[in-house]
N, C-alpha and C positions, 0 to 999 in steps of 0.2 A: 709336377714341377712347373714353376712359372717361367714363361719364356717371352721374349720380345719378338713378336712376329714382324717380318719385313713389311707386311701389309696389315696395318692396325685393325684389330677386330671391330672397332666401332665404325670403320669404313666399309665393312662387308655388308652388303645389302641383301636381305633375305625376303623373298616373296612366298607366302603361304596361301594356298587357295583351298576352297571346298571345306572349310571348317575343320582344318587339321586340329587335332586334340591339343588342349592347353599344355598337356605334358611335354609336347615337343617344344613349345615356346619357352617353358620353364627350363628345359634342358639346355637350349640354346643360350638363354640368359645366364645360367649357371656357368657356362663355358666362357662368358664374356661377350657374346654376340647380342647387341641391343638394337641394332637397326633392322627391325623386323616389321614387315607389312603383312597384315593378316586379313584375308577376305573370306566371307562365309560361302560365297558361290564360286562357280567355275568361271573361266575366261574363254572367250572365243578366239579363233586364230587371229582375227583382226585386232582384238584387244591386246593379245600377247605381242603381236608385231609392233604395236605402238609403245610398248613399255619394256620388253624383254632385255633390251640393251643395257638397262640400268642395274641389273641384278647379278649377283655372284652365285647365289643359291636359290633354287626354286623348288618348292614342295607342293605336290598335287595329290589328288586321289584318282578316281577312275573316270571322272567326267571331263577333265581338262585334257585335250589332246595336244601333245607337243610334236608338231609336224617337222619335217626336214626344213621347210621354209622358216619356221620359228627358230629352230636350233641354229640354222646358219646365220641368223641375225644376232644371236646371243653371244656377242664377242667377248663379254666379260664373264660368262658363265663358267664356273668351275664344276658345279655338281648339281644333280637333280635328285630329289627324294620322292619316290612313289610311296605314299603313306597308305599302302594297300598290298594285296598279294601280287598282282600281275603288273607287267610293264608294257602290255601290248598297245597302250595309249601313247607310248613314247617311241619316236623313231630312233631305235638304238644304233642303227648303222650311221645315222647323221651325228649322233653323240660320239661315236668312235672316231669319226673323221675330225671332229672338233676337239677331241681329247677331254670330253666331259664325262665325269664319273656318274653313274646312275645306280642308286641304291633303292631297294624295296624291302618289304617285310613279308616274306613268303609263309611264315609259320605262326605269327602272333595271334591271328584270329581262328586258328584251327579248331579250338574247342568250341567256339561260338557257332561255327558252321556245323560241326558235327552234332551239337545238341539240337539245332533246328531241324536237321535231317531226321533224327530220331523222333522228335516231337511231331513232325509232319507225318511220319510213317504211322504213328499211333492214331493220330487224328483222322487220317484218311482211311485206315482200315476200319475204324469205327463210324465212318461217314459223319464225323462231327461238323464239318463245314455245312453240309446239307441240312442237318438237323438244327444247327444254330440259326441258319437263315429262316427255317420254317417256324422256329420258336419266336423269333423277332417279328414274324408276320402273324403271330397268334395261332399257329397251327401246332397241335400237340401230337408229335409222331413218336410215340413210345413203342418201339418194336426192335427186334434184333435182326431183322432181315438185312442181309448183306454186310453185317457187322462182325468183325473178327478180332481176336487177340493177335498180337504180333509174336507171342511165344510159340515156338515150333515152326514158324514160317522161315522161308529162305531169303535172306538179304543178298542181293547181287550188286556188287560194287564194281563199277567200271572206272579204273584208275586207282591204283592202290598206293597213292603217295601219302603225304602227311595227314591230309583230311580223310581220305578213303580208309586208311589204316586205323585212324581213331574211331571212325564210324563202325568199323569192324569190331573193335574191342567193346564199344558201348552196345552194339546190337547183340553180341554174344552174351553180354551180361544180363540181357533181358530174355535170354533163352532162345534166341534166334540162331538158325544155322547161317553161316556166312560163306559165300563163294565170291571170288573176284577174278577179274581179267585185267591184265596190264600188258602193254606192248614191250615192256622191259621186265626182266626177271625180278621178282620181289619176294622176299621171304615172308611167309604168313605169320600173323600174330595169333596166339591162342590156337583155336581149332579151325580157323579159316582155311578154306581149300581153294587152290588156284585152279582155273579151268583154262584149257589151251586155246579155245576158240570163243570168240564173242557170241557166236550163235548158240553155243551150248549154255552160256549164262542167260541169254534172253529166253531160252526155252524152259529153264529150271527155276528161275527166281520168282518169288511172289512180290518182292519189292525191289525195284531197281533204282540205283542212285549213281549219277554221273559225276566224275571228278577228273576232268581232262582239260588240257590247255586249248586255247584258240589258235589253230593253225590250219593250213590248207588240208591236212590229212583229216582233221576232226570236223571240218565244216559239214553240217547236216549229217553227221555220222549216224544219227538215229532219225530215220524217216519212215515212210510207208512200209518198205520191205521189212525193216527191223521191228516195227510194231506188230506186223503180222506174225512174226516168229515168237512173240511173247505169249505167255499164258493168258488165257481169258480171265479177266478179273485182276490183272497186275496193277500194282501201285507204282507210279513212275515219278521220279524227281530229278530235276536239273538245277543245281545251285553252283554250277561251274562257270560256263561261259554261254552267252546268249546265241552264239553262232552254231552251236553243235547239235541243235535239235530243230527239226522242221515242225514248227508249231501248227501248221495247217494239217499236217499228217497226224499230229497228236490229237487235235480236235476231232478229226474223223475217227480215230481209234477210240476216243472217249465216247462219242455219240453212238458208235457201233456196239459198245459194251466190252470191247477188247480191254480197254483201260478202265478200271473201276474208279480210280482217283489219281490226281496228279498234283504236284507242287512245283511251281516254277518261280524262281527268284531272279533269273537273269533273262534278258530279251535281246533280240537282234538290234532293235532300235529302242533306246531308253531316253526319257526326257532329260534335259540338262539341269532343270531346276525342280524343286519341290512344288506341288500344286497340280492343277489340271493339265491335261495334255497327254496322258497315258492311253495308248490304244493297243489292243491285243485281240486276236481272234478267239482267245480263251475266256474272255470276259463273259460273265453270265452263266457259266457252267457250274452246276450245283456242287459237285464234290471235287472242285479244283481250287487249290490255294495259290493265289498270286500275291507275291510279296515284292516290294520295290528295291531289289538288290541289297537286301539287309542281312544276308547270311552271316557276315562278319561284323554287323553293326550292333555291338554291345558296348557299353561304356568300358568294360574291362578290356575288350579287344582293342578299342580305339586308343585307350591309354597306353596299352602295351606297344601298339604300332607306333604311336607318337615317340615313345622313348627309344624304341629300337632304331627307327630310321634317323632320328635326330642324332643318336649316338654314333651311327655309322658316318653321317655327314660331318659330325664334329671331329671324329677320329681322322677323317681324311683332311679336313681343313687344319687341324692342330698338329697332326703327326705325319700325314701322308699315307696312312694305312688305308688300303682299299678292300679290306675283307668284306665280302658281300656285294661287290660291284658287278654290275651286269655288262660293263663296257670296258673300263680300264682293268688290266690284269691284276689279280689279287696279290697284294703284299701285306703281310702282318709285320710291321716294323717295330724294332726295339726303340726305347727312349735313350737318347744319347745326351751327354752333358759336354759342354765346352766345344761344341761343333757348330757348323753351319750345315743346314740340310737343303739340298737342291733337288727339285722334282723335274724330271724330263720325260715327256710323252712324245713318241715318234712313231712313224710308220715302221712296220716290222719288216725291214729289209736288211741284208747283210751290210756290215761295216759301220753302223751307227755308233755302237758302243766303242769301237776303236777310234772313231773320230772324236767322240766325247773325251776319251782318255788322252788323246793327243793334244786337245785343247788345254786340258788341265795340266798336262805335263809342260806345255809351252809356258804357262803361267806359274810353273813350279808350285802347284797346289798339292798339298799332302792329303791323300784320300785315306780316311780313317775307316770308312765302311761303304760298300757298294752293293746294291740290291737290284736285281733285274728279273722281270717276269714278262712274258709275251703271250699274246693270243694270236689268232689267225691274221689279224690285221694291224695291231699296234703293239708297241713295246713300252714298258714303264720302267725307267731307271731312277733309283733314289740314291743320292750321293751324300754321305756325311763327310765333310771336309774340315780342315783346320778352321777354328773359330775366327782366325784373323784374315781369312780369305776375303778379298775385295769383291764388291758386287759387280765390278766390271766383267768378271768372268762369266756372269750370267748372259751378258749381251753376246759374248763369243759362242756360248752354247746354243743360243737361239739361232745362230747362223749356220749351225751344223745341218747339212742336207737331211731332208726328211723329218725335221723337227715339226711337231704339231703344236706343242705348248711346253713352256719351261718357266719355272719360277723359283725364287729362293723363298723357302718356307719361313726360316728363322735364321 
């Protein structure tokens, strides 16, 4: 349905960083958003502070960090799109305080990551990185020493979410046994078997793959003690977050022979740009695969992410829907005709909804639909009112105590 928005779409300024896929730009343009600035690289905090006030929507990937200082200066910002899985590069609490909706794409690159994990497992069990290096150096190492099939081996998955469970299915299809550990109860897929303790998984698995978030509980969760509990000759992979593995401990475990091969895609410190500058204590180890945070970097995944995140941003800007938001409470809103839609974000304290309704009553506004959702810190009210309602009522709603942000959508 075509609508006249109170804030014309051609005035909405969108900043996209880090080479967000063209599918996102096409989706925005299809929705009528044409004021789009697209950059291939990330921006530093200083660069963002110099320009963030100009934009209503910002789209980033994993390298750009939106600090509280940046968010607090973003007076016009309605929404942030994280065109990636995680949102740890965004100060979500600052976004909540400012009433900024944050959307990400937690599942679009699931298949890409899972495929790379399976490919790494096969390559490492066959010692392909080492033999490839030797062949390039003119050394013909045709032997089967230390080389194994993955069939019949035990895949241990730490974190049985969307990626971990897909790795489980793919591993089982190759004839592997699958065990998994998760801090939350998760139903197994296929013949996968849950283990109650992490130590049990470490002792039993031939191949271990990590799929956990970055938080204080997971920081260096795999270190010297954990590597000592693993089987000798284990293959170890981390394609989740760079903070969850002690890489010095991994290096020691590899050099001692405890770990026969490893694949690491994420690092505690990663370069901001492509090119020289990458450093790691794992460089130079023969049967270790180091990749530059590309687990989800396939054209298929990036296209899917572009469409998913831009669609969420577009739904919020066009309709007020917040499904998938990490900050503003989730509301899936119906399309109404002949109405005006008002969005009101406020601190989650008693009495705000009553104050809003009192103001509307004082102006004799006929409410045709009212939707409310709260989280621990903020509330989100969407009001569908009579189409003849004057815009003056918005100024009164902005005066309601504890209001963070309010606007007439259309």
